[in-house]
N, C-alpha and C positions, 0 to 999 in steps of 0.2 A: 504494500500500500504506500501511498505518498508519504514520504518521510516527514513532511511538515504537518501531518495531522496531529496537532497537539492535543493530547488528552491530559487529564488532571487527576492527581491523587492528593487530596487535601484533608488535614485534620487540625483542629484548634483546641485550645484549652476551653473547658466548659464555662459558661456564664449564665446569667439570668436576664438577658436583654430581649429586645423585641424579636419578632418571628421572621425577620428578613435581614440579610447581610450581603452587601455588595461592595467589592473593592475593584479599583481599576489600576492598571500598570502600563508603563511605557518603557521602551528601550530599543534594543536592536536584535535582529536575528541574522545569523551568518548564512548566506545563500551562495554556496561555492566559495569564491574568493572575495566576495563583497559583503558589506553589512547593509541591511535594509531596515528602515524603521519598523518597529513592531509594537503592538498594543494588545492588552488582554483585559477582559472583564470576567470576574468570578463572582457568582451569585449563589447563595444557598438560602433555602427556607425549609421548613418541616416537610420532608418527603421529596424535595426536588433540588437538583443542583444544575447550574448552567455555567459553562465556561466558553467565552467567545475569544478567538485568537485571530489577529490580523498581522501579517508580516509578509514574507515572500508569497504566502497564500493565505486564504481565509478559511476558517473551519470553526465548528461548534462541537462541544462535548456536552451531552444532555443526559442526566440521570433522573429516572422516575422510579421512586422506591415502590410505589403501589403497583406499577406495571412490571416491576422487576426486570428492567432493561436499562442498559447503558448504551446510548446511541451516539455515534461519531459521524458528523456530517461534514462533507467537503463541499463547501458552497461554490468553489471554483469549477470543479468538473461535474457538479450536480450528481454526486453519489453519496451513499451513506451505508453504514453497517451497524448491526446490533450485537451487543455482547450480553448474553444472558447469564444467570447466576451460576450455571454449571458449565460454563464455556471450557474450563480447563480439563474437564473429565474426558473430553474427546481425545486429547493427547495421550493420556494414560492408557485408554483403551487401545489406541492405535499401536503404541509401543508394546503392550502386552500381546497383541495379536502377532506383531512382527517376531517377538521372541518365541512364541509358540510355534510358528512356522520354521524358525531356524532350528529349534530343538528337534524337530522331526526329520531334519536332513541328515544324510551321511556326513561323517566328520569332515572329509575333504571338501565337500560341497558347501558345508556350513561355514567353514573357514573363509572360503572365497566370498560367500554371500555376506558374511559379517564385515569383511573388508569393504565391500561395495556399499554397504548400508551404513557404515560408521558415520559418514558425514551427515547423512539424513537424520539419523537418530541423535547425533550431537546437536543439530540445529534445533531439536525439539526438547532438549534437556532444560531443566530449570536453571535460571541464571543464578550467579553467585549472590547470596543475600546482601541487601543493602544495609550498611552499617553507618550510623551517624557519629561523627567525631566532633565534639564541641571544642572550639578554640577559645583563647582568651581575648581575641580581638573584638573590640567594641566600635561600632559605627553609629552615626546619627543620620537618619533618613527622614525627611519631612518633619523634623522636630522630634522624632521618636528614636530613643536609644535602642540598639539591637545588638545581638551577639552572633558572630559568624559561625556557621556549622557546615561541615563538609560531609557529603554523602559519598561513601566509599563502597565499591565492589572489589573486594580483595585489595590490591595495591592501586586500583584505578579510581580516580575521582570522577564521578558521573554527574553529581549535582552539588550545589552549594546554595545556602540561603542565609539570610540575616534575620533572626527572629526577635520581635519585640514582645514584651510582657505587658504592654499598656492595656488598661481596662477598656480602651476604645475598641479593641479588636476581639473582645470576648463574644462568644455566641451561645445560644441556648443549648440545653442538653439534647433536645430533639434534633436541632440542626447538626450537632456534633454526631449523633447517632446516624443520621442520614449520610454524612460524609464517610463515616467508618464503614458503613455497608457498601458504599460505592467503591471503597478501596479493595474489597474482596473481588469485585468484578474486574478491576484493573490488574490485580495480581494474576488472575486466570488468563487475562489477555496477553500479558507479557510472557507467560509460559508458552502460550500457543504460537505467538508471532514474534520471533526473535528480533526482526528488524524494527518492531514497534518500540523497542527499549528506548531509543533516542527520543521518541516522541512522548513518552510517558514520564519523563523526569521532571518537567516543569511543575513547580508548586508542590513538590513532595517535601515533607519535613518530619522530624522526630515526633512520633505519636505519644511518647512517654515523657515529654518535657514541654513546659510552657514556652510560648513564643510563636507569634504569627509572623510569617515572612513579609518583610517590607522590601526585600530584595530576593529574587529567585534566579538561579543561573543553571544552565546545562552545559555539559562538556562532551565533546566527541573526539576520540583519539587524542586526548590531552589538550584539546583546544576549545576555547569558549565558543559555543554555538547559539546560545540564547541568553540574553541579559535583560531582565525586567525589573523596574523599580516602582514602588508604590506611588500612586498619584492622588487617589481620593477614596473616601469611605462614605457609604450612605446606607439607609435602612429602608429602601424601597422594595416593594414586591417584584418578583420576576414576571415580566409580561408573558402571557400565554403564547404570543406570537414567536417568542424565542424558541419554543419547543416544536413549532410547526415545520414540517418538511414538505415542500411543494410536490405536487403529484407527478411532475415530470422528472423528479430525481430517481436515479436507479439504485436499487439495493444490491450491495456487493455480497457475494457468497463467502461466508467465513471459512469454509473448507478450503477455498483457493488460497486464503491467506496463510494456512497452515503448511503449505507445501514447502519443502526444503528450498532455501535460497531467498525466500520472501523476507 
């Protein structure tokens, strides 16, 4: 799928404020060898999350807790795909079936088949767990003090954010639960589609520590690929129109996204 389909994995410290929460961000996205202006809007309310991204391309990530679906919409090429709650189970079933077939082969044939299939099975394996490393570096963004945290997969930094503990960014328990449920869908998606990893790093942060990101960054092959900085906060409801997909948009087959090399 298009590498710039930015999806979202968000979680905040719990609070007791109103039932909507919207933040906007601006920055740059690296498109090949050039930087292009980028903006993002993240909105959450009880049962729904919406993230709008504009940069090299335009896309939406929409989560509906009641419908139990996470929808990723590419507004440029007029396509979308849905991630359901059990999306990752297809990968496990596929790998179990492959192993069963290999076990039934003669030893010499099995060795040859395993060598041929090694790349395909490797592409479907679960990624190295993301670990957050909190630094001592403090920054001030839009008047909010924040602490820089690095997201590491092994020795590779894939994300970075600067989290503020200001009460301005606290959300309700219901909103927090909505975001936590959405994270499960995203984890399944990253297991299924290895190439989606770069697209799902924006706005991730440590679930076990306070601090809402006022800076969020992505890295690819050790180089900065997305850099967004907080601009504004409001408590407005999410317009229903944000969740609408035009009838002429084409739905993409998720099975095609699971093929090796995607």
